[in-house]
C-alpha positions as CSV (number, residue, x, y, z in Angstrom):
1,M,15.2,-2.7,-88.5
2,A,17.9,-2.1,-90.5
3,R,17.9,-3.4,-93.9
4,I,20.5,-6.6,-94.6
5,S,22.5,-6.0,-97.2
6,K,21.9,-9.5,-98.7
7,R,19.1,-10.5,-100.9
8,V,17.1,-13.6,-99.5
9,G,15.3,-16.0,-101.3
10,V,12.4,-17.8,-100.1
11,V,11.0,-20.9,-100.9
12,L,7.4,-21.3,-100.1
13,F,6.8,-25.2,-100.0
14,Q,3.1,-26.6,-100.5
15,L,1.8,-29.7,-101.7
16,G,0.3,-27.7,-105.0
17,G,-2.9,-29.3,-107.1
18,P,-4.1,-29.9,-110.4
19,D,-4.5,-26.5,-112.7
20,S,-7.0,-28.1,-115.1
21,L,-8.9,-31.6,-115.2
22,A,-7.0,-32.9,-117.6
23,A,-3.8,-32.4,-115.1
24,V,-5.6,-34.5,-112.2
25,E,-4.4,-38.0,-113.6
26,P,-0.9,-37.0,-113.7
27,F,-0.9,-34.8,-110.6
28,L,-2.0,-38.1,-108.4
29,Y,0.7,-40.1,-110.4
30,N,3.7,-37.7,-109.5
31,L,1.6,-37.8,-105.7
32,F,1.7,-41.9,-105.2
33,L,5.2,-41.9,-107.2
34,D,7.2,-40.2,-104.2
35,P,8.7,-42.4,-102.0
36,D,8.0,-40.5,-99.2
37,I,3.7,-41.3,-99.7
38,I,4.4,-45.2,-101.4
39,D,7.1,-47.5,-99.5
40,F,6.9,-50.9,-99.7
41,P,9.2,-54.4,-99.5
42,F,10.7,-54.2,-103.5
43,S,9.0,-50.8,-103.7
44,R,11.6,-49.5,-106.6
45,L,10.8,-52.6,-109.1
46,G,6.7,-51.4,-108.7
47,R,6.4,-48.0,-107.7
48,R,5.8,-46.8,-111.0
49,A,3.3,-49.3,-112.1
50,L,1.5,-48.8,-109.0
51,A,1.4,-45.2,-109.0
52,R,-0.3,-45.3,-112.5
53,L,-3.3,-48.0,-111.4
54,I,-3.9,-46.2,-108.7
55,S,-4.1,-42.1,-110.3
56,T,-5.9,-44.1,-113.2
57,T,-8.2,-45.6,-110.7
58,R,-8.8,-42.2,-108.7
59,A,-8.3,-39.6,-111.3
60,K,-12.2,-39.7,-112.9
61,K,-13.4,-39.4,-109.0
62,A,-10.9,-36.7,-108.2
63,A,-11.7,-34.7,-110.9
64,Q,-15.3,-34.9,-109.9
65,H,-14.2,-33.0,-106.6
66,Y,-12.3,-30.7,-108.2
67,A,-14.4,-29.9,-110.5
68,A,-17.3,-29.1,-107.7
69,I,-14.9,-26.6,-106.6
70,G,-14.2,-25.0,-109.9
71,G,-10.6,-26.5,-110.0
72,S,-7.7,-26.3,-107.4
73,P,-7.2,-22.7,-105.2
74,I,-4.2,-23.8,-103.7
75,R,-1.5,-22.6,-106.1
76,R,-3.8,-19.1,-106.1
77,F,-3.5,-18.6,-102.7
78,T,0.0,-19.8,-102.2
79,E,1.0,-17.0,-104.7
80,Q,-0.4,-14.8,-102.9
81,Q,1.0,-15.6,-99.6
82,A,4.5,-15.6,-101.6
83,A,3.5,-12.0,-103.0
84,A,2.2,-10.9,-99.5
85,L,5.0,-12.3,-97.2
86,E,7.8,-10.8,-99.9
87,A,5.9,-7.3,-99.4
88,R,6.1,-8.0,-95.8
89,L,9.8,-8.9,-95.4
90,M,10.3,-5.3,-97.1
91,R,8.6,-3.9,-95.3
92,D,10.5,-5.3,-92.4
93,G,13.8,-4.7,-93.6
94,V,14.5,-8.0,-95.6
95,D,15.3,-7.6,-99.2
96,A,13.5,-10.6,-100.4
97,R,12.4,-12.8,-103.0
98,C,9.8,-15.2,-102.6
99,V,9.4,-18.1,-104.7
100,V,6.5,-21.2,-104.9
101,A,7.7,-24.7,-105.2
102,M,4.8,-27.1,-105.4
103,R,6.0,-30.7,-104.4
104,Y,3.5,-32.6,-107.0
105,W,2.2,-29.9,-110.3
106,H,3.1,-26.9,-111.3
107,P,5.4,-24.6,-110.4
108,F,7.6,-27.8,-109.4
109,T,10.5,-27.1,-107.4
110,A,12.9,-27.2,-110.4
111,E,10.8,-24.1,-111.8
112,A,11.3,-22.7,-108.5
113,I,15.0,-23.2,-108.3
114,A,15.1,-21.3,-111.5
115,Q,13.8,-18.4,-110.4
116,L,16.1,-17.8,-108.0
117,H,19.2,-18.5,-110.2
118,D,17.5,-16.4,-113.1
119,A,19.8,-13.4,-112.9
120,R,18.1,-12.1,-116.2
121,Q,15.2,-11.1,-113.3
122,D,16.9,-10.0,-110.8
123,A,16.5,-13.0,-108.9
124,E,19.9,-13.9,-108.1
125,V,19.6,-14.4,-104.0
126,D,22.9,-14.6,-101.7
127,Q,20.8,-16.8,-99.1
128,V,18.1,-19.0,-98.9
129,V,15.5,-20.0,-96.5
130,L,12.8,-22.7,-96.8
131,L,9.6,-22.2,-95.7
132,P,7.4,-25.2,-95.8
133,L,3.9,-23.9,-95.3
134,Y,2.8,-27.5,-93.5
135,P,2.6,-25.9,-89.6
136,Q,3.8,-29.5,-88.0
137,Y,6.4,-31.9,-89.4
138,S,5.5,-34.9,-91.4
139,S,8.1,-36.9,-93.3
140,T,5.0,-37.2,-95.9
141,T,4.7,-33.5,-96.5
142,T,7.6,-31.0,-95.3
143,G,10.0,-34.1,-95.5
144,S,9.1,-35.1,-99.0
145,S,9.5,-31.0,-100.0
146,L,12.9,-31.1,-98.7
147,N,14.1,-34.5,-100.2
148,E,13.0,-33.2,-103.2
149,W,15.2,-29.7,-102.3
150,R,18.2,-32.0,-102.1
151,R,17.5,-33.8,-105.0
152,L,17.7,-30.9,-107.2
153,W,19.4,-28.0,-105.7
154,T,23.1,-27.0,-106.8
155,G,23.6,-23.6,-105.2
156,A,26.2,-22.9,-103.3
157,V,24.7,-19.9,-101.2
158,P,24.2,-20.7,-97.6
159,T,20.5,-22.2,-96.9
160,S,18.5,-22.5,-93.8
161,C,14.9,-24.3,-93.4
162,V,12.1,-22.8,-91.1
163,A,11.7,-25.0,-88.0
164,P,7.6,-26.3,-88.0
165,F,5.8,-23.1,-86.7
166,Y,2.7,-24.8,-84.9
167,R,3.6,-23.0,-81.8
168,N,4.3,-19.9,-83.3
169,P,1.9,-17.7,-81.3
170,I,0.9,-15.5,-84.3
171,Y,0.1,-18.4,-86.3
172,I,-2.0,-19.6,-83.2
173,A,-3.4,-16.1,-83.2
174,A,-4.9,-16.5,-87.0
175,V,-6.5,-19.5,-86.7
176,V,-8.1,-18.2,-83.1
177,E,-9.2,-15.2,-85.7
178,R,-11.0,-18.0,-88.2
179,I,-12.3,-19.7,-85.4
180,D,-13.8,-16.4,-84.3
181,E,-15.1,-15.5,-87.1
182,A,-16.7,-18.7,-87.5
183,L,-18.4,-18.8,-84.5
184,A,-20.1,-15.8,-85.2
185,R,-22.5,-17.1,-87.5
186,F,-23.7,-19.0,-85.0
187,A,-26.9,-17.8,-83.1
188,H,-24.9,-19.6,-79.9
189,P,-22.1,-20.0,-80.3
190,E,-20.9,-21.1,-77.2
191,A,-22.7,-23.9,-77.5
192,V,-21.5,-25.2,-81.4
193,P,-18.6,-28.4,-80.6
194,L,-15.2,-27.5,-82.7
195,V,-14.2,-30.4,-84.7
196,F,-10.5,-30.0,-85.8
197,S,-9.7,-31.7,-88.7
198,A,-6.6,-32.0,-89.4
199,H,-4.6,-34.6,-92.7
200,S,-4.1,-38.3,-91.8
201,V,-1.4,-40.3,-92.2
202,P,-0.5,-43.9,-92.2
203,V,0.1,-45.5,-88.5
204,S,3.0,-46.7,-89.6
205,V,4.8,-43.5,-90.1
206,I,3.9,-42.6,-86.5
207,E,5.4,-45.7,-85.6
208,K,8.6,-44.8,-87.3
209,G,9.0,-41.8,-85.0
210,D,7.2,-39.1,-87.2
211,P,6.1,-36.3,-85.0
212,Y,3.2,-35.0,-86.7
213,Q,0.3,-36.5,-84.8
214,R,2.1,-35.2,-81.4
215,Q,2.5,-31.9,-83.0
216,I,-1.0,-31.6,-84.3
217,E,-2.5,-32.6,-80.9
218,E,-0.5,-29.9,-79.4
219,T,-1.4,-27.4,-82.0
220,V,-5.5,-27.7,-80.8
221,G,-4.3,-27.5,-77.2
222,L,-2.2,-24.0,-77.7
223,V,-5.7,-23.2,-80.2
224,M,-8.3,-24.0,-77.6
225,E,-6.0,-22.3,-74.3
226,Q,-5.4,-18.9,-76.3
227,G,-9.1,-18.9,-77.8
228,G,-10.4,-19.1,-74.6
229,W,-13.6,-20.7,-75.9
230,S,-15.7,-22.8,-73.3
231,N,-17.1,-25.2,-76.6
232,D,-15.8,-28.6,-76.0
233,H,-13.9,-30.1,-78.7
234,R,-12.6,-32.8,-80.3
235,L,-9.7,-34.0,-82.8
236,C,-10.0,-36.2,-86.3
237,Y,-8.7,-37.0,-89.5
238,Q,-9.4,-37.0,-93.0
239,S,-8.2,-37.8,-96.6
240,K,-7.1,-41.2,-96.1
241,V,-6.1,-43.5,-98.9
242,G,-5.9,-47.2,-98.9
243,A,-6.7,-50.5,-96.8
244,S,-3.6,-49.8,-94.4
245,R,-4.4,-48.1,-90.9
246,W,-4.5,-44.4,-90.9
247,L,-4.8,-42.3,-87.8
248,E,-8.6,-42.0,-86.3
249,P,-11.0,-41.7,-85.5
250,S,-12.1,-39.9,-89.3
251,L,-14.3,-37.1,-89.7
252,R,-17.1,-39.0,-90.8
253,Q,-16.9,-41.2,-87.4
254,T,-16.7,-37.8,-85.6
255,L,-19.8,-36.6,-87.5
256,R,-21.8,-39.5,-86.5
257,Q,-20.8,-39.1,-82.7
258,V,-22.0,-35.6,-83.3
259,A,-25.1,-36.3,-84.6
260,S,-25.7,-39.2,-81.8
261,E,-25.4,-36.3,-79.3
262,K,-28.3,-34.5,-80.6
263,R,-26.2,-31.4,-81.6
264,C,-27.7,-29.2,-84.1
265,G,-24.4,-27.3,-85.6
266,V,-20.4,-28.0,-85.4
267,C,-18.2,-25.7,-86.4
268,I,-15.1,-27.6,-88.4
269,V,-11.7,-25.9,-88.2
270,P,-9.1,-27.6,-90.5
271,I,-6.2,-27.5,-88.4
272,S,-3.5,-28.8,-90.6
273,F,-3.7,-26.8,-93.9
274,V,-3.0,-22.6,-94.5
275,S,-4.9,-22.4,-97.3
276,D,-8.2,-23.3,-98.9
277,H,-8.1,-26.6,-101.6
278,V,-9.6,-29.6,-102.4
279,E,-9.4,-31.0,-99.0
280,T,-11.3,-28.0,-97.6
281,L,-13.3,-27.0,-100.0
282,G,-14.7,-30.3,-101.7
283,E,-13.9,-32.7,-98.5
284,I,-15.0,-30.6,-95.6
285,D,-17.2,-28.0,-97.0
286,H,-19.1,-30.1,-99.8
287,H,-19.3,-33.8,-98.7
288,A,-19.2,-33.4,-95.3
289,R,-21.7,-30.9,-95.3
290,Q,-24.0,-32.7,-97.3
291,E,-23.3,-36.0,-94.7
292,A,-23.6,-33.7,-91.8
293,R,-27.4,-32.7,-93.4
294,L,-28.7,-36.4,-93.8
295,L,-27.1,-37.1,-90.1
296,G,-29.6,-34.3,-88.7
297,I,-26.9,-32.1,-88.1
298,E,-29.3,-28.5,-88.7
299,R,-26.0,-25.6,-89.2
300,F,-22.6,-26.6,-90.4
301,E,-19.9,-24.1,-90.4
302,M,-16.0,-24.5,-91.4
303,T,-13.7,-21.8,-90.9
304,R,-12.1,-20.2,-94.1
305,G,-8.5,-21.1,-95.2
306,L,-5.8,-18.7,-93.2
307,N,-4.9,-17.9,-97.2
308,D,-3.2,-14.6,-97.3
309,S,-4.8,-13.8,-93.3
310,P,-2.4,-10.6,-92.9
311,T,-2.3,-12.4,-88.8
312,F,-1.1,-15.1,-90.6
313,I,1.6,-13.7,-93.1
314,Q,2.8,-11.9,-90.2
315,A,3.5,-15.3,-88.2
316,L,5.5,-16.0,-91.6
317,A,7.7,-13.1,-91.4
318,A,8.0,-13.9,-88.3
319,S,9.3,-17.2,-88.5
320,V,12.0,-16.3,-91.5
321,L,13.0,-13.3,-89.2
322,A,13.5,-15.6,-86.8
323,T,15.6,-18.2,-89.1
324,I,17.9,-15.8,-90.8
325,G,18.7,-13.6,-87.5
326,E,20.0,-17.2,-85.8
327,S,23.5,-17.8,-85.0
328,G,25.3,-19.7,-87.2
329,V,22.6,-19.9,-89.4
330,A,24.7,-19.5,-92.3
331,I,25.8,-23.0,-92.9
332,Q,25.0,-25.6,-95.7
333,G,21.6,-26.4,-96.2
334,E,22.1,-29.9,-96.0
335,E,23.3,-29.9,-93.0
336,K,21.0,-27.3,-91.3
337,I,17.5,-29.4,-92.5
338,Q,19.3,-32.8,-91.6
339,D,19.9,-31.3,-88.1
340,Q,16.1,-30.1,-87.9
341,E,14.7,-33.6,-89.2
342,R,16.9,-35.3,-86.5
343,E,15.4,-33.2,-84.0
344,A,12.0,-33.4,-85.1
345,A,12.6,-37.1,-84.9
346,A,13.7,-36.9,-81.7
347,Q,11.2,-34.9,-80.0
348,S,8.8,-37.5,-81.5
349,M,10.1,-39.7,-79.0
350,V,9.7,-38.0,-75.7
351,A,6.6,-38.0,-73.8
352,D,4.1,-35.4,-73.1
């Protein structure tokens, strides 16, 4: 590929995680202060007080989860992904500068923007590509990150956004690799049920037209098709917060079902996550593993996060290359992003 004359800034969006136990409560405060996460009538009046209450209430238990896994590794993994992607794009002929923008803890979106503007570090760019590290679109993840970007970005350079990459066959191949790796640890891998676990969202979000659930289900279907396994599989959801209705069945309910079938082993596939963090290492590999043992499930395996898997990095690079190579991509980011969000919402209303 011929070298592109422009320098391209690629912004990798991710949730983020506390970098110390002291940061757990402020991290949670930022999370629950997000209007894309907590929204209710007159929320502008009560959101800060509610966010303070929830973060204070949950901080101690959450800190125990982070302590159990040795702290949040999500920043480390995301920065590894950024470095690997930058190197891959450079090999593909793209003069790239990849930066990380976390939504709820450092490095925040504002810090990523400062890096793109910092000419002293030779980081000024002529074009920006926004890359949400959420394979499936949801207003609570991708939407929230892009909203924060719009609030803070004042640059005039052409900006475009990578579309949800859950259908990218290279991304699917990366997930299949991790599942094959996990199944190989079983004596009889063909007899092991595959449990795909996705982060849950409130049912009210889906009812408003969010395409997340449909895209998760499609992802599972594509993975099973490309993997070619004969194993039975099921989809569940995790990480519910609060008393409202969230997508089900839960991971706990699914493990109970597996146990009731007298299955001796189970393989958990975190399908909505692209790197290991507290919800995989803590919620699944620690707490769910303990629960499975108590239920009589003798062998419990979880697929590793994609992290900086070469195949996954190749998938991200392919998505970026497709984005900057699209006809008419050099338009202002606001219009491009809104077009993609409208398309995602419209797709969610179409029956499969």
